[in-house]
Every structure is written in C-alpha cells, then in structure tokens.
C-alpha positions in Angstrom: -22.5 -32.1 43.7 -25.7 -33.8 42.8 -25.7 -36.2 39.9 -28.4 -36.4 37.3 -30.4 -39.5 36.5 -28.6 -39.4 33.1 -25.2 -39.7 34.9 -26.6 -42.7 37.0 -28.0 -44.4 33.9 -24.8 -43.8 32.0 -22.7 -45.4 34.7 -25.1 -48.3 35.1 -25.2 -49.0 31.4 -21.4 -49.1 31.2 -21.6 -52.2 33.3 -18.7 -51.1 35.4 -19.6 -51.8 39.0 -16.6 -50.0 40.3 -17.8 -46.8 38.6 -21.3 -47.2 40.2 -19.6 -47.7 43.6 -17.7 -44.4 43.1 -20.8 -42.5 42.2 -22.7 -43.8 45.2 -19.8 -42.8 47.6 -20.3 -39.3 46.4 -23.8 -39.1 47.8 -25.7 -40.0 44.7 -27.6 -42.7 46.6 -29.4 -39.8 48.6 -30.1 -38.2 45.2 -31.5 -41.4 43.8 -33.7 -41.9 46.8 -35.0 -38.3 46.3 -35.7 -39.1 42.6 -37.6 -42.1 43.6 -39.6 -40.1 46.2 -40.4 -37.5 43.5 -41.4 -40.3 41.1 -43.9 -41.7 43.7 -45.3 -38.3 44.4 -45.8 -37.5 40.7 -47.7 -40.8 40.4 -49.7 -40.1 43.5 -48.4 -43.3 45.2 -47.4 -41.3 48.3 -50.5 -39.1 48.3 -53.3 -41.7 47.4 -51.6 -44.9 48.5 -51.9 -46.5 51.9 -49.4 -48.6 53.9 -51.2 -51.9 53.6 -51.4 -51.8 49.8 -47.8 -50.7 49.7 -46.8 -53.6 51.9 -48.6 -56.0 49.6 -46.7 -54.5 46.7 -43.4 -55.1 48.6 -44.5 -58.8 49.0 -45.2 -59.1 45.3 -41.8 -57.8 44.4 -40.2 -60.1 47.0 -42.0 -63.0 45.3 -40.4 -61.9 42.0 -37.0 -61.9 43.7 -37.5 -65.5 44.9 -38.5 -66.6 41.4 -35.4 -64.8 39.9 -33.1 -66.4 42.5 -34.7 -69.8 41.6 -33.8 -69.2 37.9 -30.4 -67.7 38.8 -31.3 -64.7 36.7 -28.9 -62.0 37.7 -30.6 -59.2 35.7 -34.0 -60.1 37.2 -32.5 -60.4 40.7 -31.0 -56.9 40.3 -34.4 -55.5 39.1 -36.3 -57.2 41.8 -34.1 -55.9 44.6 -34.4 -52.4 43.1 -38.2 -52.8 43.0 -38.2 -53.9 46.6 -36.2 -50.9 47.6 -38.6 -48.6 45.7 -41.6 -50.1 47.5 -39.8 -49.6 50.8 -39.1 -46.0 50.0 -42.7 -45.4 49.1 -43.7 -47.1 52.4 -41.4 -44.7 54.3 -43.0 -41.7 52.7 -46.5 -43.0 53.6 -45.3 -43.5 57.2 -43.5 -40.2 57.3 -40.1 -41.6 58.1 -37.0 -42.0 56.0 -35.4 -45.1 54.6 -32.1 -43.9 56.3 -33.9 -43.8 59.7 -35.1 -47.4 59.1 -31.7 -48.7 58.1 -30.0 -46.9 60.9 -32.5 -48.3 63.4 -32.1 -51.8 62.0 -28.3 -51.6 62.2 -28.4 -50.3 65.8 -30.3 -53.4 66.7 -28.0 -55.9 65.0 -24.5 -54.3 65.1 -23.4 -55.9 68.3 -24.8 -59.4 67.6 -22.2 -62.1 67.9 -22.5 -65.4 66.1 -22.7 -67.0 62.6 -25.0 -68.4 60.1 -24.7 -72.2 60.0 -24.8 -74.4 56.9 -28.7 -74.7 57.0 -29.3 -71.0 57.3 -29.9 -70.5 61.0 -28.1 -67.7 62.7 -26.6 -69.1 65.9 -25.9 -66.4 68.6 -22.5 -66.6 70.2 -24.0 -67.3 73.6 -25.6 -70.4 72.0 -22.2 -71.7 71.0 -21.2 -72.0 74.6 -23.7 -74.7 75.2 -22.8 -76.7 72.0 -20.6 -79.7 72.3 -17.2 -79.7 70.7 
C-alpha cells in the first residue's frame, strides 16, 4: 500500500520518530524517492540538468550541512541531509541509475571491513591493529 505525501507529512509533523520509522518500514521510502523523482522531472531538473551542475548543488547542500552541524541546529541538519539526498536522487536520474543501486554497491564494498574509528576520526582497518603496539 503506497502512502501519500500527506500521510508522510502528517507523520513527520507529529514529531514521533517511531511513527516515521514504521511508515518507512512499509515501503514508503521507495514511494518518497518516486515522489522526489517526479518533482525533479516536473521542474526539468532531470531533463535539462547535467551531472556536473547537480554535483555542484550537492556540494552546496553539503556546505549547508557543515554550517548546521557547526551551529548544532538539529532542524537545519535534518533539512540539509534531506536536501543532499534529493540532489543525489537527481544525480542518479541524470546518470540513469537508482539510488538503491548506489547504496547497494557502496554497502557491498564496505560490509566486510573490519576495524574501528579512532578518537581523531580515522578508520583503522583491523589488519592495521596487528602492527600497533599494546
């Protein structure tokens, strides 16, 4: 059963994250991606746009995310992440691939990595741990 944008907006406006989680487990995320794709087509983003300008838009939205993180503004962080996802969906349409393909491909590449993120933000692979003292 596909949910309407009104259903999604209603759940979001309730502020109940658990309700949003339940909606997305029912396949509404695919419906939302479809709605974004239609939105992009209606505005000719995916017909008149090009990959480079769309990539620049993704960078602009990423900069907004950095600014929001710096201000600890949760609403702006949420908005920026959503905007980044929208630009990536548009990029996928321009490249004639799906966001699901990209996520699947990325996960296949990382799923078996062993290691951990250290306190300064570097990912240390497990085989690197073998050579560390202590």
